[in-house]
MIMITI-975745 format. One record per atom (N, C-alpha, C): x, y, z. Coordinates in steps of 0.1 Angstrom, whole numbers, padded with zeros to 4 digits, always signed. Example, Ala and Ser with C-alpha at 12.3 -4.5 7.8 and 13.67 -1.06 7.14 Angstrom:
BEGIN
+0132-0057+0078+0123-0045+0078+0132-0033+0078+0128-0022+0071+0137-0011+0071+0129+0000+0079
//
This chain:
BEGIN
+0132-0194+0666+0134-0198+0653+0123-0206+0647+0117-0216+0654+0104-0222+0649+0092-0215+0649+0090-0205+0657+0080-0195+0655+0080-0187+0643+0094-0183+0639+0095-0175+0626+0092-0183+0615+0097-0195+0615+0096-0204+0603+0081-0208+0601+0073-0208+0612+0058-0211+0611+0053-0199+0604+0056-0187+0606+0050-0176+0601+0055-0174+0585+0065-0181+0583+0068-0181+0569+0064-0191+0560+0057-0202+0567+0051-0212+0561+0044-0210+0548+0037-0201+0548+0027-0196+0536+0035-0192+0526+0046-0183+0527+0055-0179+0517+0063-0190+0512+0068-0201+0519+0075-0211+0515+0067-0221+0507+0055-0222+0510+0046-0231+0503+0043-0224+0488+0041-0211+0489+0038-0205+0477+0051-0207+0467+0063-0205+0473+0075-0207+0464+0076-0221+0460+0073-0230+0467+0074-0243+0463+0066-0246+0451+0051-0241+0451+0042-0243+0441+0046-0236+0430+0050-0225+0430+0056-0217+0419+0066-0222+0412+0077-0228+0418+0088-0234+0413+0086-0248+0406+0076-0255+0412+0072-0267+0407+0066-0264+0394+0057-0254+0393+0050-0251+0380+0060-0246+0369+0068-0236+0373+0078-0230+0364+0088-0240+0359+0094-0249+0370+0104-0259+0365+0097-0269+0356+0086-0273+0358+0079-0282+0347+0078-0276+0334+0072-0263+0335+0070-0256+0321+0082-0256+0314+0094-0251+0319+0106-0249+0311+0111-0261+0304+0110-0273+0311+0114-0284+0302+0104-0289+0294+0091-0288+0298+0080-0291+0288+0082-0284+0275+0085-0270+0276+0085-0264+0263+0097-0267+0254+0108-0269+0260+0120-0274+0254+0116-0287+0246+0111-0296+0253+0108-0310+0248+0097-0309+0236+0087-0301+0239+0076-0299+0229+0083-0292+0216+0092-0283+0217+0098-0277+0205+0107-0288+0197+0113-0297+0206+0121-0306+0199+0112-0316+0190+0101-0320+0198+0093-0330+0193+0086-0325+0180+0084-0311+0180+0077-0304+0169+0087-0302+0156+0100-0305+0157+0110-0305+0148+0116-0291+0147+0113-0282+0157+0119-0268+0156+0134-0272+0159+0143-0263+0151+0157-0264+0152+0162-0258+0167+0174-0262+0171+0180-0256+0183+0180-0242+0183+0182-0235+0172+0183-0220+0172+0170-0216+0177+0159-0220+0170+0147-0215+0174+0144-0216+0190+0147-0229+0193+0143-0233+0208+0153-0223+0216+0166-0222+0213+0173-0214+0222+0168-0199+0224+0163-0195+0211+0159-0180+0212+0146-0178+0218+0136-0188+0216+0124-0187+0223+0126-0188+0238+0133-0197+0242+0134-0199+0256+0143-0189+0265+0153-0183+0257+0160-0172+0262+0153-0160+0265+0141-0158+0260+0133-0148+0261+0126-0146+0276+0127-0157+0281+0122-0159+0296+0133-0149+0305+0145-0152+0302+0155-0143+0308+0157-0130+0306+0153-0126+0294+0151-0112+0290+0141-0106+0300+0130-0114+0301+0119-0109+0309+0123-0107+0323+0133-0115+0329+0138-0114+0341+0146-0100+0344+0153-0097+0334+0160-0085+0335+0149-0073+0334+0140-0074+0326+0131-0063+0325+0122-0063+0338+0119-0073+0343+0111-0073+0355+0117-0068+0366+0132-0069+0368+0139-0062+0377+0137-0046+0377+0134-0042+0366+0132-0028+0367+0117-0023+0366+0108-0033+0362+0095-0028+0360+0086-0032+0372+0089-0043+0381+0080-0047+0389+0081-0039+0404+0092-0035+0408+0093-0029+0423+0084-0019+0425+0081-0010+0415+0072+0002+0416+0057-0003+0417+0053-0013+0411+0040-0019+0412+0038-0025+0425+0047-0031+0432+0046-0037+0444+0045-0026+0454+0052-0017+0453+0050-0005+0463+0037+0002+0463+0031+0003+0450+0019+0011+0448+0008+0002+0453+0007-0010+0450-0005-0018+0454-0003-0029+0465+0009-0031+0470+0010-0039+0482+0014-0053+0477+0021-0060+0486+0025-0074+0483+0016-0084+0478+0004-0086+0488-0005-0095+0484-0012-0093+0470-0016-0081+0467-0023-0079+0455-0013-0080+0443+0000-0076+0445+0009-0077+0434+0013-0090+0432+0015-0099+0443+0016-0113+0440+0006-0121+0432-0006-0117+0437-0019-0123+0429-0020-0119+0415-0015-0107+0410-0015-0101+0398-0004-0110+0389+0008-0111+0395+0019-0116+0388+0017-0132+0387+0009-0138+0396+0007-0153+0396-0004-0156+0384-0013-0145+0385-0026-0148+0375-0019-0146+0361-0009-0136+0359-0002-0134+0346+0006-0145+0342+0014-0151+0351+0021-0164+0348+0011-0175+0344+0000-0178+0351-0009-0187+0347-0013-0185+0333-0017-0173+0330-0022-0170+0317-0012-0174+0306+0000-0170+0309+0011-0175+0299+0013-0190+0297+0012-0195+0310+0013-0211+0308+0002-0215+0299-0010-0211+0302-0021-0216+0294-0022-0212+0280-0016-0201+0277-0014-0197+0264-0005-0206+0255+0005-0212+0261+0013-0220+0252+0005-0232+0248-0005-0236+0254-0013-0249+0250-0022-0245+0237-0024-0232+0234-0031-0229+0222-0027-0233+0208-0014-0232+0208-0007-0235+0195+0009-0236+0198+0016-0242+0191+0029-0246+0191+0035-0235+0180+0037-0223+0184+0041-0212+0177+0053-0205+0181+0064-0204+0175+0076-0200+0182+0076-0184+0185+0066-0177+0177+0068-0163+0178+0057-0160+0191+0046-0166+0190+0038-0164+0204+0044-0169+0215+0050-0180+0216+0057-0186+0225+0068-0177+0232+0076-0171+0223+0086-0161+0226+0081-0150+0234+0069-0144+0231+0061-0133+0237+0057-0137+0250+0052-0150+0251+0047-0156+0264+0058-0158+0274+0070-0162+0269+0081-0165+0277+0086-0151+0283+0086-0141+0275+0091-0127+0278+0082-0122+0291+0069-0124+0288+0060-0118+0297+0060-0127+0310+0061-0140+0309+0062-0149+0320+0074-0144+0329+0086-0142+0323+0097-0139+0329+0096-0127+0337+0089-0116+0333+0086-0105+0341+0078-0109+0352+0067-0117+0350+0058-0119+0361+0064-0128+0371+0072-0137+0369+0079-0145+0377+0089-0139+0386+0095-0130+0380+0104-0120+0388+0097-0111+0397+0085-0107+0395+0076-0099+0403+0073-0108+0415+0069-0122+0413+0066-0131+0422+0077-0131+0433+0088-0135+0428+0101-0136+0436+0105-0122+0445+0103-0111+0439+0105-0098+0445+0095-0097+0456+0084-0101+0455+0074-0100+0467+0078-0110+0477+0082-0122+0474+0085-0132+0483+0097-0126+0491+0108-0122+0484+0119-0118+0490+0119-0106+0498+0113-0097+0493+0110-0085+0501+0102-0087+0514+0093-0095+0513+0086-0099+0525+0095-0107+0536+0102-0116+0531+0111-0124+0539+0122-0113+0545+0127-0103+0537+0138-0094+0541+0131-0085+0553+0117-0081+0552+0112-0073+0560+0109-0079+0574+0107-0092+0575+0101-0097+0586+0111-0108+0592+0124-0108+0587+0133-0119+0594+0144-0109+0601+0145-0114+0615+0154-0110+0623+0168-0111+0618+0177-0104+0622+0192-0106+0617+0198-0119+0623+0194-0122+0634+0200-0134+0641+0196-0148+0634+0185-0147+0626+0181-0160+0619+0180-0158+0604+0186-0147+0600+0185-0145+0585+0192-0155+0579+0204-0160+0582+0212-0170+0573+0203-0185+0573+0198-0187+0583+0189-0197+0583+0177-0198+0574+0172-0186+0574+0159-0184+0567+0163-0185+0552+0173-0178+0550+0179-0177+0536+0182-0192+0530+0187-0201+0539+0192-0213+0535+0179-0221+0532+0168-0221+0541+0158-0229+0539+0150-0222+0526+0150-0211+0524+0144-0205+0511+0151-0210+0500+0164-0211+0498+0171-0216+0488+0168-0231+0485+0167-0239+0498+0165-0253+0496+0151-0255+0489+0140-0248+0493+0127-0248+0489+0127-0245+0474+0134-0234+0470+0134-0230+0456+0141-0241+0447+0152-0246+0450+0159-0257+0443+0151-0270+0443+0147-0273+0454+0138-0286+0454+0125-0283+0445+0120-0272+0444+0108-0269+0436+0112-0272+0420+0122-0266+0417+0127-0265+0404+0130-0279+0399+0138-0286+0409+0142-0300+0406+0131-0310+0406+0123-0309+0415+0112-0319+0413+0101-0316+0401+0101-0303+0399+0093-0300+0387+0095-0308+0375+0108-0312+0374+0112-0319+0361+0107-0332+0361+0102-0339+0372+0097-0353+0372+0083-0352+0369+0077-0341+0371+0062-0341+0368+0059-0342+0354+0070-0341+0344+0068-0344+0330+0063-0357+0327+0064-0366+0336+0061-0381+0333+0046-0385+0338+0039-0373+0344+0025-0376+0349+0014-0377+0338+0016-0370+0326+0008-0370+0315+0015-0371+0302+0009-0374+0291+0014-0374+0278+0019-0359+0275+0031-0360+0271+0038-0348+0268+0033-0341+0255+0028-0348+0248+0022-0344+0233+0009-0336+0236+0002-0338+0245-0012-0332+0248-0010-0319+0255-0021-0315+0260-0022-0300+0267-0023-0303+0283-0023-0316+0287-0025-0318+0301-0015-0312+0309-0002-0313+0304+0009-0308+0313+0009-0293+0315+0004-0286+0304+0002-0272+0305-0008-0270+0317-0019-0277+0318-0029-0275+0328-0024-0278+0342-0015-0288+0343-0008-0292+0355+0001-0280+0360+0010-0274+0351+0018-0263+0355+0009-0252+0359-0002-0248+0351-0010-0237+0354-0017-0239+0367-0021-0252+0371-0028-0253+0384-0017-0251+0395-0006-0257+0393+0004-0255+0405+0006-0239+0405+0008-0232+0397+0011-0218+0397-0001-0211+0404-0013-0215+0400-0025-0209+0405-0027-0211+0421-0023-0225+0424-0024-0228+0438-0016-0219+0446-0004-0214+0441+0006-0206+0450-0001-0194+0454-0013-0191+0449-0020-0179+0453-0026-0180+0467-0030-0194+0469-0039-0196+0481-0031-0192+0493-0019-0198+0497-0012-0195+0509-0009-0181+0511-0007-0172+0499-0005-0158+0501-0016-0150+0503-0029-0154+0496-0041-0148+0498-0048-0149+0511-0044-0161+0519-0052-0163+0530-0042-0159+0543-0031-0154+0541-0021-0152+0552-0027-0140+0560-0026-0140+0573-0030-0129+0580-0019-0118+0583-0009-0119+0575+0002-0109+0579-0002-0096+0572+0003-0086+0577+0002-0072+0571+0013-0070+0560+0009-0065+0550+0019-0060+0539+0031-0052+0545+0044-0059+0544+0055-0051+0549+0060-0041+0538+0068-0032+0543+0074-0023+0534+0085-0027+0524+0085-0023+0512+0096-0027+0503+0107-0021+0507+0119-0028+0507+0132-0021+0508+0134-0009+0498+0142-0001+0501+0145+0009+0491+0150+0004+0479+0145+0011+0468+0150+0008+0454+0165+0011+0453+0173+0004+0445+0187+0006+0446+0192+0013+0431+0202+0020+0433+0208+0025+0420+0223+0019+0422+0228+0014+0410+0242+0008+0409+0249+0014+0398+0262+0016+0402+0270+0022+0393+0280+0011+0386+0278+0007+0373+0284-0003+0366+0298+0001+0363+0302+0013+0363+0317+0015+0361+0323+0013+0374+0318+0016+0386+0324+0013+0399+0325-0003+0401+0315-0009+0397+0314-0024+0397+0325-0031+0391+0328-0026+0377+0338-0031+0370+0352-0027+0376+0353-0015+0380+0367-0012+0386+0372-0019+0397+0361-0021+0407+0362-0028+0419+0361-0043+0418+0352-0049+0413+0350-0064+0413+0348-0069+0399+0357-0068+0389+0354-0071+0376+0351-0086+0374+0357-0094+0382+0355-0110+0379+0343-0114+0387+0338-0106+0396+0325-0109+0402+0313-0106+0391+0315-0096+0384+0307-0093+0371+0308-0104+0361+0321-0107+0356+0323-0118+0348+0318-0132+0352+0319-0134+0364+0316-0146+0371+0300-0148+0370+0293-0137+0373+0279-0138+0372+0275-0140+0358+0281-0133+0347+0278-0134+0335+0280-0148+0329+0291-0155+0334+0294-0167+0329+0284-0177+0336+0280-0175+0349+0272-0184+0356+0258-0183+0347+0252-0170+0346+0241-0170+0338+0241-0176+0323+0253-0175+0316+0252-0182+0304+0253-0197+0305+0259-0202+0314+0261-0216+0314+0247-0222+0319+0243-0216+0330+0230-0222+0336+0217-0219+0326+0217-0207+0320+0207-0206+0310+0206-0215+0298+0219-0218+0293+0219-0227+0283+0215-0241+0286+0219-0246+0299+0215-0258+0304+0199-0261+0306+0194-0251+0312+0180-0250+0316+0172-0251+0301+0177-0242+0293+0170-0241+0280+0172-0253+0271+0184-0258+0268+0187-0267+0257+0191-0281+0264+0191-0282+0278+0194-0295+0283+0185-0307+0278+0172-0304+0279+0162-0314+0275+0164-0318+0260+0168-0308+0250+0170-0311+0236+0183-0320+0235+0194-0317+0244+0206-0326+0245+0201-0339+0247+0195-0341+0258+0192-0355+0264+0183-0363+0253+0173-0357+0247+0165-0364+0237+0174-0367+0225+0182-0360+0221+0192-0362+0210+0202-0374+0214+0204-0374+0227+0213-0385+0231+0206-0398+0232+0194-0399+0229+0186-0412+0229+0179-0416+0242+0178-0406+0252+0173-0409+0264+0156-0407+0261+0148-0418+0269+0134-0416+0269+0130-0403+0276+0117-0400+0276+0112-0390+0283+0113-0390+0297+0111-0403+0303+0114-0404+0318+0129-0401+0321+0137-0406+0313+0152-0404+0315+0156-0389+0313+0149-0382+0305+0152-0368+0303+0148-0362+0315+0137-0363+0323+0133-0357+0335+0143-0360+0345+0147-0374+0345+0159-0377+0356+0171-0369+0353+0174-0368+0341+0186-0359+0337+0186-0346+0341+0173-0339+0339+0173-0324+0343+0172-0323+0358+0164-0333+0364+0161-0331+0378+0173-0333+0387+0182-0344+0384+0195-0346+0390+0204-0334+0387+0204-0329+0378+0213-0317+0375+0210-0305+0383+0197-0302+0384+0193-0290+0395+0195-0295+0408+0191-0305+0412+0193-0310+0426+0207-0311+0429+0218-0315+0420+0231-0314+0423+0237-0302+0428+0230-0292+0422+0235-0278+0425+0231-0275+0440+0221-0280+0446+0219-0279+0460+0229-0288+0468+0233-0299+0463+0243-0308+0472+0255-0303+0475+0260-0294+0465+0274-0290+0465+0276-0275+0470+0264-0268+0473+0266-0255+0478+0275-0254+0490+0273-0261+0499+0280-0258+0511+0294-0264+0511+0297-0274+0505+0313-0279+0503+0320-0268+0497+0313-0264+0484+0319-0253+0477+0321-0240+0484+0311-0239+0492+0311-0224+0500+0322-0225+0509+0324-0237+0516+0334-0238+0528+0348-0237+0521+0350-0242+0509+0362-0241+0503+0366-0226+0498+0356-0220+0493+0357-0206+0491+0359-0197+0502+0356-0201+0514+0358-0192+0526+0373-0195+0530+0380-0205+0524+0392-0208+0530+0403-0203+0520+0400-0201+0509+0409-0199+0498+0405-0187+0489+0414-0181+0481+0411-0169+0473+0399-0173+0463+0388-0165+0465+0376-0169+0457+0380-0168+0442+0386-0158+0437+0388-0159+0423+0395-0172+0418+0405-0178+0426+0411-0189+0422+0401-0200+0424+0392-0200+0433+0381-0210+0434+0371-0210+0423+0367-0198+0418+0359-0196+0406+0367-0202+0393+0380-0200+0393+0388-0206+0382+0386-0219+0382+0389-0225+0394+0390-0241+0395+0376-0245+0391+0365-0239+0395+0351-0243+0393+0349-0243+0377+0355-0234+0370+0353-0231+0356+0359-0242+0349+0372-0246+0353+0381-0257+0347+0373-0270+0349+0367-0272+0362+0362-0286+0364+0349-0285+0354+0341-0273+0353+0330-0272+0345+0332-0277+0331+0344-0272+0326+0349-0276+0313+0352-0290+0312+0358-0295+0320+0361-0310+0320+0348-0318+0321+0340-0316+0330+0327-0324+0332+0318-0322+0319+0318-0311+0314+0310-0307+0301+0315-0316+0289+0329-0317+0288+0334-0326+0279+0331-0341+0281+0332-0345+0295+0327-0357+0298+0313-0361+0294+0304-0351+0298+0290-0354+0293+0288-0356+0278+0294-0347+0270+0295-0349+0257+0299-0363+0253+0310-0367+0259+0316-0380+0255+0307-0392+0259+0300-0389+0270+0291-0400+0277+0278-0401+0270+0275-0393+0261+0262-0392+0255+0260-0405+0246+0250-0412+0248+0247-0426+0241+0254-0437+0248+0261-0435+0259+0268-0446+0267+0258-0449+0279+0264-0455+0288+0258-0457+0300+0250-0447+0308+0237-0449+0310+0230-0439+0316+0234-0434+0329+0239-0445+0339+0244-0441+0351+0256-0431+0351+0264-0432+0342+0276-0424+0341+0271-0410+0336+0262-0410+0326+0257-0397+0322+0251-0390+0334+0242-0396+0342+0236-0390+0355+0244-0386+0364+0255-0395+0366+0265-0391+0377+0272-0377+0373+0276-0376+0359+0283-0365+0355+0274-0352+0354+0261-0355+0352+0252-0342+0352+0248-0337+0366+0249-0346+0374+0248-0343+0389+0259-0334+0392+0272-0338+0390+0284-0332+0393+0283-0319+0387+0280-0319+0374+0277-0306+0366+0271-0296+0372+0258-0298+0378+0250-0291+0386+0256-0286+0398+0263-0294+0405+0269-0290+0417+0279-0279+0415+0287-0279+0403+0296-0270+0398+0291-0257+0394+0281-0259+0384+0274-0247+0376+0267-0239+0386+0260-0244+0395+0251-0237+0403+0258-0230+0415+0270-0234+0418+0277-0227+0428+0286-0215+0423+0286-0214+0411+0296-0202+0406+0290-0189+0409+0277-0188+0407+0270-0174+0411+0274-0169+0425+0270-0179+0435+0270-0174+0448+0287-0171+0452+0296-0178+0445+0309-0175+0449+0314-0162+0443+0308-0159+0432+0311-0146+0427+0305-0134+0434+0294-0136+0439+0286-0126+0448+0295-0124+0461+0300-0137+0466+0308-0135+0478+0320-0127+0475+0325-0128+0465+0340-0121+0461+0336-0106+0461+0324-0102+0455+0321-0089+0455+0320-0083+0471+0314-0091+0481+0313-0088+0494+0327-0086+0499+0338-0094+0495+0350-0093+0500+0358-0078+0497+0353-0072+0485+0360-0061+0480+0352-0048+0482+0340-0048+0487+0332-0036+0487+0328-0032+0502+0326-0019+0503+0320-0015+0517+0306-0021+0518+0302-0020+0531+0289-0025+0535+0278-0017+0527+0280-0004+0526+0270+0005+0520+0268+0002+0506+0277-0004+0499+0277-0007+0485+0270-0022+0482+0269-0030+0491+0267-0043+0488+0252-0045+0483+0242-0040+0486+0230-0040+0481+0229-0037+0466+0234-0024+0464+0232-0021+0448+0240-0028+0440+0253-0033+0447+0262-0039+0436+0257-0054+0435+0251-0059+0446+0246-0074+0444+0233-0073+0434+0225-0063+0435+0213-0061+0425+0218-0062+0412+0230-0054+0408+0235-0054+0395+0241-0067+0392+0248-0075+0400+0251-0089+0397+0241-0097+0392+0229-0096+0399+0216-0105+0395+0214-0101+0381+0215-0088+0377+0210-0084+0363+0220-0091+0353+0234-0088+0358+0244-0095+0349+0241-0110+0346+0238-0117+0357+0233-0131+0356+0223-0132+0345+0212-0125+0349+0201-0125+0337+0206-0122+0322+0214-0113+0321+0220-0109+0308+0229-0121+0302+0235-0128+0311+0243-0140+0307+0233-0151+0303+0222-0154+0310+0212-0164+0308+0206-0161+0297+0204-0149+0290+0198-0145+0278+0208-0149+0266+0219-0145+0268+0230-0148+0257+0234-0163+0256+0236-0169+0268+0242-0183+0267+0233-0192+0258+0220-0195+0260+0212-0202+0252+0212-0199+0236+0214-0186+0233+0214-0184+0218+0228-0188+0213+0239-0185+0220+0251-0188+0215+0252-0205+0213+0247-0212+0225+0248-0226+0224+0239-0231+0213+0227-0226+0210+0219-0231+0199+0225-0228+0186+0233-0217+0185+0239-0215+0173+0249-0227+0169+0256-0231+0179+0268-0240+0177+0260-0255+0175+0250-0257+0182+0243-0269+0181+0238-0271+0167+0233-0261+0161+0229-0262+0147+0240-0265+0138+0252-0264+0141+0263-0267+0132+0271-0280+0135+0271-0282+0148+0281-0295+0151+0271-0305+0158+0258-0303+0160+0249-0314+0166+0246-0309+0180+0240-0318+0187+0234-0314+0201+0245-0314+0211+0258-0320+0209+0269-0318+0217+0274-0306+0218+0270-0296+0207+0274-0283+0209+0271-0274+0220+0260-0280+0228+0257-0273+0241+0267-0274+0251+0274-0286+0252+0283-0287+0261+0297-0283+0257+0298-0281+0243+0311-0276+0237+0312-0260+0242+0301-0254+0240+0299-0239+0244+0302-0238+0258+0296-0246+0266+0298-0244+0281+0312-0247+0285+0318-0257+0279+0334-0259+0281+0342-0246+0277+0339-0242+0265+0346-0230+0260+0344-0220+0269+0333-0216+0274+0330-0204+0283+0337-0207+0296+0336-0218+0303+0343-0220+0315+0359-0220+0312+0362-0225+0302+0378-0224+0300+0383-0210+0298+0375-0202+0291+0378-0187+0288+0378-0180+0302+0368-0182+0310+0369-0175+0323+0380-0180+0331+0383-0192+0332+0394-0198+0340+0408-0191+0335+0410-0192+0323+0422-0185+0316+0423-0171+0321+0412-0163+0318+0414-0149+0322+0416-0147+0337+0409-0155+0345+0411-0152+0361+0425-0157+0362+0432-0167+0358+0445-0171+0360+0455-0160+0357+0452-0153+0344+0461-0144+0339+0460-0131+0347+0448-0127+0352+0446-0116+0360+0454-0118+0374+0452-0130+0379+0459-0133+0393+0475-0131+0390+0481-0136+0379+0495-0137+0377+0500-0121+0376+0491-0113+0370+0495-0100+0369+0493-0091+0381+0484-0094+0390+0480-0087+0402+0480-0097+0414+0491-0103+0417+0491-0112+0429+0486-0106+0442+0481-0111+0451+0477-0105+0465+0476-0115+0474+0478-0111+0486+0477-0120+0496+0462-0123+0500+0457-0135+0502+0444-0136+0507+0440-0132+0521+0431-0122+0520+0428-0115+0533+0415-0121+0538+0411-0116+0550+0399-0120+0556+0387-0118+0546+0378-0129+0545+0368-0128+0535+0355-0129+0542+0345-0122+0537+0332-0124+0540+0327-0138+0540+0319-0143+0549+0314-0157+0547+0304-0161+0535+0306-0173+0530+0298-0176+0518+0284-0178+0521+0275-0173+0513+0261-0176+0514+0255-0181+0501+0247-0192+0502+0241-0196+0489+0230-0186+0486+0233-0180+0475+0224-0167+0470+0214-0174+0459+0201-0168+0459+0193-0172+0449+0195-0161+0438+0190-0164+0426+0192-0156+0414+0180-0153+0409+0172-0145+0415+0158-0143+0414+0153-0129+0411+0158-0119+0422+0153-0107+0419+0162-0098+0426+0164-0084+0423+0172-0075+0431+0170-0075+0446+0158-0078+0451+0156-0078+0465+0163-0088+0471+0167-0098+0465+0175-0110+0472+0189-0103+0480+0194-0093+0473+0206-0087+0478+0203-0082+0491+0190-0075+0493+0187-0068+0506+0185-0079+0517+0181-0091+0513+0179-0102+0521+0191-0109+0525+0202-0105+0520+0215-0112+0524+0219-0110+0537+0222-0122+0545+0224-0123+0558+0238-0116+0563+0246-0115+0551+0261-0109+0555+0258-0093+0557+0247-0088+0554+0245-0073+0556+0244-0070+0572+0250-0061+0576+0248-0056+0590+0235-0050+0592+0228-0050+0603+0215-0044+0605+0216-0028+0603+0228-0022+0607+0229-0008+0604+0235-0004+0593+0234-0012+0581+0241-0008+0570+0232+0004+0563+0238+0014+0560+0230+0025+0553+0222+0021+0543+0211+0026+0541+0202+0022+0529+0208+0031+0517+0205+0023+0505+0210+0029+0492+0200+0039+0488+0204+0048+0478+0195+0058+0475+0182+0052+0467+0171+0060+0467+0158+0054+0464+0156+0056+0449+0163+0048+0440+0160+0048+0426+0168+0037+0420+0161+0031+0408+0167+0020+0402+0170+0024+0389+0183+0023+0383+0186+0029+0371+0198+0020+0365
//
């Protein structure tokens, strides 16, 4: 295991630097647009374009990686991401920023696709779950720690764009200097959305819900925190604790979902999400410690919803279907993450910044109500379930890297549509 992890040190280092830079950039852009007096609707629309890029990148990037190889593709995607980061510093313009966010979403998806396909190709089945756990930890730590970099320079200047750009550029070094040979890409996948809806509808809706609430939080959380009277350093703490809270509760929630019906676990998570969101709304302007404790709990709930939804799909599908269906679920997450910020921004413009958590509470309550109604109409005994795995929400290749797949699982058809 130690030898295997040493061989992946370059990839994990690259992921840490990439997520530090992109985590910093996301919060920086939200703060800058709020400081520039842009409305929540404009901010939500501009920032949601990143998730539109994630969806587009899932289709556009695999072929490029296959044609030019992992190292060259990673270098190209990282360079393109850096250009987008630097481009934001030229002018605070919502139209140009929306285009840059879209392109950055495509490029970042390409970076994750390279890393995950590399890990998938080079990880033995007996250590796959541990490698996945380390990869998830590194990714979450990077995004969470990137929030605190907002305090190193004046947010009103261009320095923080340079810091984010430098971090993303640095992620090129460990990949470019690796002695590893380019691995083969896993086969591209074709997914049948009708089959997904008929077999695991609440896995699909769960991923949409997770994308909507997480996308809204990433995009408009800094705007809410500023409107609640938090200082810039407190805003970074608010966002950082939220993201790191998602890491802290992965395994407790996963253990719970392994013991009970996952649909009811998802319903419970969404009810808890609605209650905590209401608490954050009420706590705004009050004691900072209460607000930070609630947002840490929020992150622990919201960021575990997606892997529970994916685990439920594993319970209901044949092994040969897991890779294409899991790839489809990642795309549904991206679609939800695109829609969520737009919906939240629309309500924020009407009822104030608290509208962010009102939308999240309504989404959570709606999913919970639908799940409970579905269970009443179609009761069933909880059968043996596949084990929970904390899954990244990055690229379709993450599904091929899933340790729940058996080594002899048949490969899916070679097309992505």
